[in-house]
Gaussian input, Z-matrix of N, CA and C with variables (Angstrom, degrees):
# hf/3-21g

backbone

0 1
 N
 C     1     B1
 C     2     B2     1     A1
 N     3     B3     2     A2     1     D1
 C     4     B4     3     A3     2     D2
 C     5     B5     4     A4     3     D3
 N     6     B6     5     A5     4     D4
 C     7     B7     6     A6     5     D5
 C     8     B8     7     A7     6     D6
 N     9     B9     8     A8     7     D7
 C    10    B10     9     A9     8     D8
 C    11    B11    10    A10     9     D9
 N    12    B12    11    A11    10    D10
 C    13    B13    12    A12    11    D11
 C    14    B14    13    A13    12    D12
 N    15    B15    14    A14    13    D13
 C    16    B16    15    A15    14    D14
 C    17    B17    16    A16    15    D15
 N    18    B18    17    A17    16    D16
 C    19    B19    18    A18    17    D17
 C    20    B20    19    A19    18    D18
 N    21    B21    20    A20    19    D19
 C    22    B22    21    A21    20    D20
 C    23    B23    22    A22    21    D21
 N    24    B24    23    A23    22    D22
 C    25    B25    24    A24    23    D23
 C    26    B26    25    A25    24    D24
 N    27    B27    26    A26    25    D25
 C    28    B28    27    A27    26    D26
 C    29    B29    28    A28    27    D27
 N    30    B30    29    A29    28    D28
 C    31    B31    30    A30    29    D29
 C    32    B32    31    A31    30    D30
 N    33    B33    32    A32    31    D31
 C    34    B34    33    A33    32    D32
 C    35    B35    34    A34    33    D33
 N    36    B36    35    A35    34    D34
 C    37    B37    36    A36    35    D35
 C    38    B38    37    A37    36    D36
 N    39    B39    38    A38    37    D37
 C    40    B40    39    A39    38    D38
 C    41    B41    40    A40    39    D39
 N    42    B42    41    A41    40    D40
 C    43    B43    42    A42    41    D41
 C    44    B44    43    A43    42    D42
 N    45    B45    44    A44    43    D43
 C    46    B46    45    A45    44    D44
 C    47    B47    46    A46    45    D45
 N    48    B48    47    A47    46    D46
 C    49    B49    48    A48    47    D47
 C    50    B50    49    A49    48    D48
 N    51    B51    50    A50    49    D49
 C    52    B52    51    A51    50    D50
 C    53    B53    52    A52    51    D51
 N    54    B54    53    A53    52    D52
 C    55    B55    54    A54    53    D53
 C    56    B56    55    A55    54    D54
 N    57    B57    56    A56    55    D55
 C    58    B58    57    A57    56    D56
 C    59    B59    58    A58    57    D57
 N    60    B60    59    A59    58    D58
 C    61    B61    60    A60    59    D59
 C    62    B62    61    A61    60    D60
 N    63    B63    62    A62    61    D61
 C    64    B64    63    A63    62    D62
 C    65    B65    64    A64    63    D63
 N    66    B66    65    A65    64    D64
 C    67    B67    66    A66    65    D65
 C    68    B68    67    A67    66    D66
 N    69    B69    68    A68    67    D67
 C    70    B70    69    A69    68    D68
 C    71    B71    70    A70    69    D69
 N    72    B72    71    A71    70    D70
 C    73    B73    72    A72    71    D71
 C    74    B74    73    A73    72    D72
 N    75    B75    74    A74    73    D73
 C    76    B76    75    A75    74    D74
 C    77    B77    76    A76    75    D75
 N    78    B78    77    A77    76    D76
 C    79    B79    78    A78    77    D77
 C    80    B80    79    A79    78    D78
 N    81    B81    80    A80    79    D79
 C    82    B82    81    A81    80    D80
 C    83    B83    82    A82    81    D81
 N    84    B84    83    A83    82    D82
 C    85    B85    84    A84    83    D83
 C    86    B86    85    A85    84    D84
 N    87    B87    86    A86    85    D85
 C    88    B88    87    A87    86    D86
 C    89    B89    88    A88    87    D87
 N    90    B90    89    A89    88    D88
 C    91    B91    90    A90    89    D89
 C    92    B92    91    A91    90    D90
 N    93    B93    92    A92    91    D91
 C    94    B94    93    A93    92    D92
 C    95    B95    94    A94    93    D93
 N    96    B96    95    A95    94    D94
 C    97    B97    96    A96    95    D95
 C    98    B98    97    A97    96    D96
 N    99    B99    98    A98    97    D97
 C   100   B100    99    A99    98    D98
 C   101   B101   100   A100    99    D99
 N   102   B102   101   A101   100   D100
 C   103   B103   102   A102   101   D101
 C   104   B104   103   A103   102   D102
 N   105   B105   104   A104   103   D103
 C   106   B106   105   A105   104   D104
 C   107   B107   106   A106   105   D105
 N   108   B108   107   A107   106   D106
 C   109   B109   108   A108   107   D107
 C   110   B110   109   A109   108   D108
 N   111   B111   110   A110   109   D109
 C   112   B112   111   A111   110   D110
 C   113   B113   112   A112   111   D111
 N   114   B114   113   A113   112   D112
 C   115   B115   114   A114   113   D113
 C   116   B116   115   A115   114   D114
 N   117   B117   116   A116   115   D115
 C   118   B118   117   A117   116   D116
 C   119   B119   118   A118   117   D117
 N   120   B120   119   A119   118   D118
 C   121   B121   120   A120   119   D119
 C   122   B122   121   A121   120   D120
 N   123   B123   122   A122   121   D121
 C   124   B124   123   A123   122   D122
 C   125   B125   124   A124   123   D123
 N   126   B126   125   A125   124   D124
 C   127   B127   126   A126   125   D125
 C   128   B128   127   A127   126   D126
 N   129   B129   128   A128   127   D127
 C   130   B130   129   A129   128   D128
 C   131   B131   130   A130   129   D129
 N   132   B132   131   A131   130   D130
 C   133   B133   132   A132   131   D131
 C   134   B134   133   A133   132   D132
 N   135   B135   134   A134   133   D133
 C   136   B136   135   A135   134   D134
 C   137   B137   136   A136   135   D135
 N   138   B138   137   A137   136   D136
 C   139   B139   138   A138   137   D137
 C   140   B140   139   A139   138   D138
 N   141   B141   140   A140   139   D139
 C   142   B142   141   A141   140   D140
 C   143   B143   142   A142   141   D141
 N   144   B144   143   A143   142   D142
 C   145   B145   144   A144   143   D143
 C   146   B146   145   A145   144   D144
 N   147   B147   146   A146   145   D145
 C   148   B148   147   A147   146   D146
 C   149   B149   148   A148   147   D147
 N   150   B150   149   A149   148   D148
 C   151   B151   150   A150   149   D149
 C   152   B152   151   A151   150   D150
 N   153   B153   152   A152   151   D151
 C   154   B154   153   A153   152   D152
 C   155   B155   154   A154   153   D153
 N   156   B156   155   A155   154   D154
 C   157   B157   156   A156   155   D155
 C   158   B158   157   A157   156   D156
 N   159   B159   158   A158   157   D157
 C   160   B160   159   A159   158   D158
 C   161   B161   160   A160   159   D159
 N   162   B162   161   A161   160   D160
 C   163   B163   162   A162   161   D161
 C   164   B164   163   A163   162   D162
 N   165   B165   164   A164   163   D163
 C   166   B166   165   A165   164   D164
 C   167   B167   166   A166   165   D165
 N   168   B168   167   A167   166   D166
 C   169   B169   168   A168   167   D167
 C   170   B170   169   A169   168   D168
 N   171   B171   170   A170   169   D169
 C   172   B172   171   A171   170   D170
 C   173   B173   172   A172   171   D171
 N   174   B174   173   A173   172   D172
 C   175   B175   174   A174   173   D173
 C   176   B176   175   A175   174   D174
 N   177   B177   176   A176   175   D175
 C   178   B178   177   A177   176   D176
 C   179   B179   178   A178   177   D177
 N   180   B180   179   A179   178   D178
 C   181   B181   180   A180   179   D179
 C   182   B182   181   A181   180   D180
 N   183   B183   182   A182   181   D181
 C   184   B184   183   A183   182   D182
 C   185   B185   184   A184   183   D183
 N   186   B186   185   A185   184   D184
 C   187   B187   186   A186   185   D185
 C   188   B188   187   A187   186   D186
 N   189   B189   188   A188   187   D187
 C   190   B190   189   A189   188   D188
 C   191   B191   190   A190   189   D189
 N   192   B192   191   A191   190   D190
 C   193   B193   192   A192   191   D191
 C   194   B194   193   A193   192   D192
 N   195   B195   194   A194   193   D193
 C   196   B196   195   A195   194   D194
 C   197   B197   196   A196   195   D195
 N   198   B198   197   A197   196   D196
 C   199   B199   198   A198   197   D197
 C   200   B200   199   A199   198   D198
 N   201   B201   200   A200   199   D199
 C   202   B202   201   A201   200   D200
 C   203   B203   202   A202   201   D201
 N   204   B204   203   A203   202   D202
 C   205   B205   204   A204   203   D203
 C   206   B206   205   A205   204   D204
 N   207   B207   206   A206   205   D205
 C   208   B208   207   A207   206   D206
 C   209   B209   208   A208   207   D207
 N   210   B210   209   A209   208   D208
 C   211   B211   210   A210   209   D209
 C   212   B212   211   A211   210   D210
 N   213   B213   212   A212   211   D211
 C   214   B214   213   A213   212   D212
 C   215   B215   214   A214   213   D213
 N   216   B216   215   A215   214   D214
 C   217   B217   216   A216   215   D215
 C   218   B218   217   A217   216   D216
 N   219   B219   218   A218   217   D217
 C   220   B220   219   A219   218   D218
 C   221   B221   220   A220   219   D219
 N   222   B222   221   A221   220   D220
 C   223   B223   222   A222   221   D221
 C   224   B224   223   A223   222   D222
 N   225   B225   224   A224   223   D223
 C   226   B226   225   A225   224   D224
 C   227   B227   226   A226   225   D225
 N   228   B228   227   A227   226   D226
 C   229   B229   228   A228   227   D227
 C   230   B230   229   A229   228   D228
 N   231   B231   230   A230   229   D229
 C   232   B232   231   A231   230   D230
 C   233   B233   232   A232   231   D231
 N   234   B234   233   A233   232   D232
 C   235   B235   234   A234   233   D233
 C   236   B236   235   A235   234   D234
 N   237   B237   236   A236   235   D235
 C   238   B238   237   A237   236   D236
 C   239   B239   238   A238   237   D237
 N   240   B240   239   A239   238   D238
 C   241   B241   240   A240   239   D239
 C   242   B242   241   A241   240   D240
 N   243   B243   242   A242   241   D241
 C   244   B244   243   A243   242   D242
 C   245   B245   244   A244   243   D243
 N   246   B246   245   A245   244   D244
 C   247   B247   246   A246   245   D245
 C   248   B248   247   A247   246   D246
 N   249   B249   248   A248   247   D247
 C   250   B250   249   A249   248   D248
 C   251   B251   250   A250   249   D249
 N   252   B252   251   A251   250   D250
 C   253   B253   252   A252   251   D251
 C   254   B254   253   A253   252   D252
 N   255   B255   254   A254   253   D253
 C   256   B256   255   A255   254   D254
 C   257   B257   256   A256   255   D255
 N   258   B258   257   A257   256   D256
 C   259   B259   258   A258   257   D257
 C   260   B260   259   A259   258   D258
 N   261   B261   260   A260   259   D259
 C   262   B262   261   A261   260   D260
 C   263   B263   262   A262   261   D261
 N   264   B264   263   A263   262   D262
 C   265   B265   264   A264   263   D263
 C   266   B266   265   A265   264   D264

   B1=1.4561
   B2=1.5216
   B3=1.2583
   B4=1.4554
   B5=1.5284
   B6=1.3154
   B7=1.4661
   B8=1.5262
   B9=1.3030
   B10=1.4617
   B11=1.5314
   B12=1.3357
   B13=1.4694
   B14=1.5166
   B15=1.3166
   B16=1.4542
   B17=1.5191
   B18=1.3267
   B19=1.4649
   B20=1.5169
   B21=1.3276
   B22=1.4638
   B23=1.5242
   B24=1.3087
   B25=1.4639
   B26=1.5250
   B27=1.3149
   B28=1.4568
   B29=1.5251
   B30=1.3177
   B31=1.4586
   B32=1.5277
   B33=1.2865
   B34=1.4541
   B35=1.5274
   B36=1.3280
   B37=1.4663
   B38=1.5119
   B39=1.3330
   B40=1.4637
   B41=1.5247
   B42=1.3372
   B43=1.4534
   B44=1.5241
   B45=1.3299
   B46=1.4558
   B47=1.5186
   B48=1.3215
   B49=1.4654
   B50=1.5253
   B51=1.3087
   B52=1.4684
   B53=1.5246
   B54=1.3144
   B55=1.4671
   B56=1.5295
   B57=1.3190
   B58=1.4743
   B59=1.5311
   B60=1.3552
   B61=1.4670
   B62=1.5328
   B63=1.3377
   B64=1.4672
   B65=1.5252
   B66=1.3230
   B67=1.4655
   B68=1.5290
   B69=1.3121
   B70=1.4672
   B71=1.5242
   B72=1.3252
   B73=1.4674
   B74=1.5343
   B75=1.3216
   B76=1.4675
   B77=1.5304
   B78=1.3290
   B79=1.4664
   B80=1.5312
   B81=1.3167
   B82=1.4666
   B83=1.5264
   B84=1.3259
   B85=1.4599
   B86=1.5293
   B87=1.3176
   B88=1.4650
   B89=1.5250
   B90=1.3393
   B91=1.4652
   B92=1.5296
   B93=1.3308
   B94=1.4689
   B95=1.5161
   B96=1.3337
   B97=1.4701
   B98=1.5310
   B99=1.3177
   B100=1.4690
   B101=1.5309
   B102=1.3348
   B103=1.4554
   B104=1.5306
   B105=1.3133
   B106=1.4609
   B107=1.5250
   B108=1.3190
   B109=1.4555
   B110=1.5174
   B111=1.3110
   B112=1.4524
   B113=1.5207
   B114=1.3066
   B115=1.4608
   B116=1.5154
   B117=1.3270
   B118=1.4631
   B119=1.5230
   B120=1.3254
   B121=1.4713
   B122=1.5274
   B123=1.3248
   B124=1.4673
   B125=1.5241
   B126=1.3209
   B127=1.4604
   B128=1.5151
   B129=1.3199
   B130=1.4676
   B131=1.5182
   B132=1.3236
   B133=1.4590
   B134=1.5264
   B135=1.3312
   B136=1.4621
   B137=1.5294
   B138=1.3412
   B139=1.4722
   B140=1.5269
   B141=1.3167
   B142=1.4699
   B143=1.5271
   B144=1.3340
   B145=1.4650
   B146=1.5265
   B147=1.3254
   B148=1.4759
   B149=1.5276
   B150=1.3399
   B151=1.4622
   B152=1.5224
   B153=1.3284
   B154=1.4692
   B155=1.5314
   B156=1.3059
   B157=1.4674
   B158=1.5260
   B159=1.3180
   B160=1.4697
   B161=1.5273
   B162=1.3032
   B163=1.4636
   B164=1.5266
   B165=1.3247
   B166=1.4653
   B167=1.5315
   B168=1.3264
   B169=1.4628
   B170=1.5171
   B171=1.2656
   B172=1.4510
   B173=1.5095
   B174=1.2518
   B175=1.4555
   B176=1.5304
   B177=1.3288
   B178=1.4658
   B179=1.5238
   B180=1.3046
   B181=1.4632
   B182=1.5199
   B183=1.3077
   B184=1.4554
   B185=1.5294
   B186=1.3065
   B187=1.4563
   B188=1.5186
   B189=1.3212
   B190=1.4615
   B191=1.5260
   B192=1.3239
   B193=1.4588
   B194=1.5231
   B195=1.3297
   B196=1.4633
   B197=1.5220
   B198=1.3258
   B199=1.4706
   B200=1.5299
   B201=1.3288
   B202=1.4660
   B203=1.5234
   B204=1.3417
   B205=1.4551
   B206=1.5193
   B207=1.3300
   B208=1.4506
   B209=1.5212
   B210=1.3084
   B211=1.4562
   B212=1.5208
   B213=1.3031
   B214=1.4557
   B215=1.5272
   B216=1.3231
   B217=1.4562
   B218=1.5236
   B219=1.3044
   B220=1.4682
   B221=1.5438
   B222=1.3382
   B223=1.4672
   B224=1.5222
   B225=1.3221
   B226=1.4732
   B227=1.5265
   B228=1.3179
   B229=1.4633
   B230=1.5236
   B231=1.3271
   B232=1.4667
   B233=1.5277
   B234=1.3239
   B235=1.4623
   B236=1.5214
   B237=1.3068
   B238=1.4610
   B239=1.5245
   B240=1.3270
   B241=1.4707
   B242=1.5311
   B243=1.3246
   B244=1.4636
   B245=1.5296
   B246=1.3233
   B247=1.4582
   B248=1.5230
   B249=1.3264
   B250=1.4610
   B251=1.5262
   B252=1.3220
   B253=1.4630
   B254=1.5272
   B255=1.3216
   B256=1.4573
   B257=1.5299
   B258=1.3261
   B259=1.4690
   B260=1.5259
   B261=1.3153
   B262=1.4754
   B263=1.5185
   B264=1.3122
   B265=1.4689
   B266=1.5154
   A1=108.49
   A2=115.50
   A3=121.48
   A4=111.53
   A5=116.36
   A6=121.43
   A7=110.44
   A8=115.23
   A9=121.64
   A10=111.77
   A11=117.13
   A12=120.78
   A13=113.29
   A14=118.00
   A15=120.77
   A16=115.40
   A17=118.46
   A18=122.14
   A19=110.37
   A20=115.42
   A21=118.84
   A22=107.69
   A23=117.39
   A24=119.96
   A25=111.37
   A26=115.85
   A27=120.21
   A28=111.40
   A29=116.09
   A30=120.50
   A31=107.43
   A32=116.21
   A33=121.09
   A34=108.79
   A35=115.52
   A36=121.19
   A37=108.15
   A38=115.39
   A39=121.65
   A40=107.59
   A41=115.22
   A42=121.37
   A43=106.77
   A44=116.42
   A45=120.13
   A46=110.37
   A47=114.63
   A48=122.04
   A49=106.99
   A50=115.73
   A51=120.86
   A52=112.93
   A53=118.26
   A54=122.28
   A55=112.92
   A56=118.77
   A57=123.39
   A58=111.88
   A59=117.92
   A60=119.76
   A61=113.73
   A62=117.77
   A63=119.81
   A64=110.98
   A65=116.49
   A66=120.34
   A67=110.13
   A68=116.18
   A69=120.41
   A70=110.98
   A71=116.79
   A72=121.66
   A73=110.36
   A74=116.42
   A75=121.31
   A76=110.57
   A77=116.79
   A78=120.35
   A79=110.57
   A80=117.20
   A81=121.04
   A82=110.80
   A83=117.13
   A84=121.09
   A85=110.36
   A86=117.31
   A87=120.44
   A88=111.27
   A89=116.51
   A90=120.49
   A91=111.06
   A92=117.02
   A93=120.55
   A94=111.51
   A95=117.05
   A96=121.42
   A97=111.43
   A98=115.99
   A99=122.68
   A100=112.07
   A101=114.24
   A102=121.57
   A103=107.41
   A104=116.34
   A105=120.37
   A106=109.35
   A107=115.64
   A108=120.19
   A109=109.29
   A110=114.56
   A111=121.74
   A112=107.01
   A113=117.12
   A114=122.46
   A115=109.07
   A116=116.34
   A117=121.30
   A118=107.60
   A119=115.59
   A120=121.92
   A121=108.71
   A122=116.18
   A123=119.34
   A124=112.09
   A125=117.26
   A126=120.96
   A127=112.74
   A128=116.32
   A129=121.06
   A130=112.95
   A131=117.16
   A132=121.73
   A133=108.46
   A134=116.49
   A135=120.67
   A136=112.17
   A137=117.77
   A138=120.26
   A139=110.07
   A140=116.28
   A141=120.80
   A142=110.57
   A143=116.60
   A144=120.99
   A145=109.90
   A146=116.68
   A147=120.48
   A148=111.17
   A149=117.16
   A150=121.01
   A151=110.57
   A152=117.23
   A153=121.36
   A154=110.06
   A155=116.76
   A156=120.25
   A157=110.70
   A158=117.22
   A159=120.45
   A160=111.23
   A161=116.99
   A162=121.98
   A163=111.95
   A164=117.11
   A165=120.80
   A166=112.87
   A167=116.18
   A168=124.57
   A169=114.11
   A170=116.76
   A171=128.62
   A172=103.68
   A173=119.66
   A174=118.33
   A175=109.24
   A176=115.02
   A177=121.74
   A178=107.39
   A179=115.07
   A180=120.00
   A181=109.51
   A182=117.74
   A183=126.27
   A184=112.04
   A185=114.27
   A186=122.20
   A187=105.89
   A188=115.31
   A189=120.92
   A190=108.75
   A191=116.12
   A192=122.25
   A193=107.22
   A194=115.60
   A195=121.52
   A196=110.90
   A197=117.19
   A198=121.01
   A199=113.98
   A200=118.07
   A201=120.35
   A202=111.96
   A203=117.43
   A204=121.36
   A205=114.81
   A206=117.26
   A207=119.95
   A208=109.96
   A209=115.00
   A210=120.16
   A211=110.85
   A212=114.82
   A213=122.22
   A214=107.22
   A215=114.92
   A216=120.73
   A217=107.61
   A218=115.37
   A219=122.78
   A220=112.06
   A221=117.91
   A222=118.83
   A223=112.19
   A224=114.62
   A225=119.52
   A226=107.46
   A227=116.60
   A228=119.86
   A229=110.64
   A230=117.05
   A231=120.94
   A232=111.15
   A233=117.21
   A234=120.73
   A235=110.99
   A236=117.08
   A237=121.01
   A238=111.46
   A239=117.11
   A240=120.33
   A241=110.02
   A242=117.59
   A243=120.80
   A244=110.21
   A245=117.58
   A246=121.12
   A247=111.25
   A248=116.60
   A249=120.55
   A250=110.68
   A251=116.99
   A252=120.83
   A253=110.67
   A254=116.69
   A255=121.38
   A256=110.55
   A257=116.25
   A258=121.53
   A259=112.77
   A260=116.65
   A261=123.44
   A262=111.79
   A263=116.75
   A264=121.87
   A265=110.52
   D1=145.31
   D2=-177.94
   D3=-71.90
   D4=135.30
   D5=172.84
   D6=-64.16
   D7=-25.22
   D8=-176.97
   D9=-57.04
   D10=-36.61
   D11=-176.63
   D12=-113.89
   D13=7.62
   D14=-175.85
   D15=-84.03
   D16=-6.42
   D17=-177.00
   D18=-101.70
   D19=163.26
   D20=174.10
   D21=-68.75
   D22=129.90
   D23=-179.14
   D24=-75.34
   D25=155.67
   D26=176.18
   D27=-76.11
   D28=-24.89
   D29=176.48
   D30=-135.23
   D31=171.56
   D32=178.32
   D33=-58.95
   D34=134.06
   D35=177.23
   D36=-117.25
   D37=126.00
   D38=-179.83
   D39=-112.34
   D40=116.73
   D41=174.14
   D42=-91.83
   D43=123.75
   D44=-172.80
   D45=-149.19
   D46=-176.60
   D47=173.04
   D48=-141.33
   D49=148.85
   D50=-175.26
   D51=-62.87
   D52=-25.93
   D53=-176.55
   D54=-89.93
   D55=-4.83
   D56=-171.51
   D57=-86.72
   D58=116.08
   D59=-179.75
   D60=-64.81
   D61=-36.19
   D62=178.29
   D63=-67.29
   D64=-33.52
   D65=176.92
   D66=-65.60
   D67=-42.82
   D68=177.81
   D69=-61.56
   D70=-39.29
   D71=179.53
   D72=-63.95
   D73=-45.40
   D74=-179.62
   D75=-64.54
   D76=-44.72
   D77=179.55
   D78=-62.66
   D79=-40.01
   D80=178.54
   D81=-62.23
   D82=-43.28
   D83=179.29
   D84=-62.99
   D85=-46.75
   D86=179.39
   D87=-62.92
   D88=-41.24
   D89=178.69
   D90=-63.77
   D91=-43.74
   D92=179.87
   D93=-62.39
   D94=-34.30
   D95=179.10
   D96=-86.99
   D97=2.30
   D98=179.56
   D99=54.67
   D100=44.03
   D101=177.42
   D102=-94.80
   D103=126.46
   D104=176.50
   D105=-75.27
   D106=138.47
   D107=178.19
   D108=-152.16
   D109=157.27
   D110=174.98
   D111=-96.27
   D112=125.33
   D113=179.52
   D114=-100.01
   D115=124.91
   D116=178.88
   D117=-120.64
   D118=117.13
   D119=-179.30
   D120=-88.04
   D121=110.70
   D122=-177.08
   D123=-70.10
   D124=-14.48
   D125=175.43
   D126=-76.48
   D127=-18.17
   D128=-178.50
   D129=-113.83
   D130=-7.10
   D131=-176.28
   D132=-130.87
   D133=100.97
   D134=-175.87
   D135=-63.43
   D136=-35.91
   D137=176.95
   D138=-60.68
   D139=-41.21
   D140=178.95
   D141=-65.26
   D142=-42.31
   D143=177.98
   D144=-58.01
   D145=-47.92
   D146=-178.89
   D147=-66.02
   D148=-37.13
   D149=177.67
   D150=-61.73
   D151=-48.52
   D152=-179.27
   D153=-65.69
   D154=-39.80
   D155=178.73
   D156=-59.92
   D157=-44.69
   D158=179.46
   D159=-69.42
   D160=-41.31
   D161=-177.75
   D162=-66.08
   D163=-42.17
   D164=-174.74
   D165=-101.31
   D166=1.43
   D167=179.79
   D168=67.14
   D169=2.06
   D170=165.17
   D171=-167.51
   D172=-174.14
   D173=-175.80
   D174=-95.75
   D175=106.98
   D176=177.70
   D177=-120.56
   D178=123.74
   D179=179.32
   D180=-134.04
   D181=152.96
   D182=0.85
   D183=-73.11
   D184=142.90
   D185=169.90
   D186=-112.84
   D187=127.92
   D188=-175.26
   D189=-119.82
   D190=128.89
   D191=175.96
   D192=-111.98
   D193=131.08
   D194=-178.08
   D195=-102.95
   D196=157.28
   D197=-179.16
   D198=-57.34
   D199=-23.71
   D200=178.47
   D201=-82.49
   D202=2.68
   D203=177.77
   D204=91.49
   D205=-6.75
   D206=178.56
   D207=-80.43
   D208=164.84
   D209=-178.44
   D210=-140.61
   D211=156.12
   D212=174.14
   D213=-133.71
   D214=138.90
   D215=178.65
   D216=-120.91
   D217=122.85
   D218=179.77
   D219=50.63
   D220=50.76
   D221=-178.31
   D222=-73.31
   D223=151.72
   D224=170.64
   D225=-75.58
   D226=166.63
   D227=176.70
   D228=-60.07
   D229=-41.89
   D230=-179.25
   D231=-62.55
   D232=-42.51
   D233=178.49
   D234=-64.23
   D235=-42.14
   D236=-179.56
   D237=-67.19
   D238=-42.91
   D239=178.01
   D240=-61.59
   D241=-42.82
   D242=179.35
   D243=-60.93
   D244=-41.55
   D245=178.77
   D246=-65.36
   D247=-43.13
   D248=178.65
   D249=-61.72
   D250=-40.96
   D251=177.77
   D252=-63.80
   D253=-40.83
   D254=179.10
   D255=-61.72
   D256=-35.85
   D257=178.28
   D258=-85.04
   D259=1.11
   D260=-177.40
   D261=59.17
   D262=42.79
   D263=178.15
   D264=-107.49

């Protein structure tokens, strides 16, 4: 696994792909709430692809890593909003 993605991020990190409708939905929600996040396209970053593959045991996106070290895989909007509220974001 890449050291590049093995640490807790300083901001929310969204692993996604340009063709993924759920990724677009998550990005839209974060943008509407004006939440800053780092977007990592697994189609353009092989280390990111391998990281997500190992983390999710296959490639499931969007995969979101939060600064507190927690993660969400393919969350619904309601699940993501609840997490953001818990983090006071």
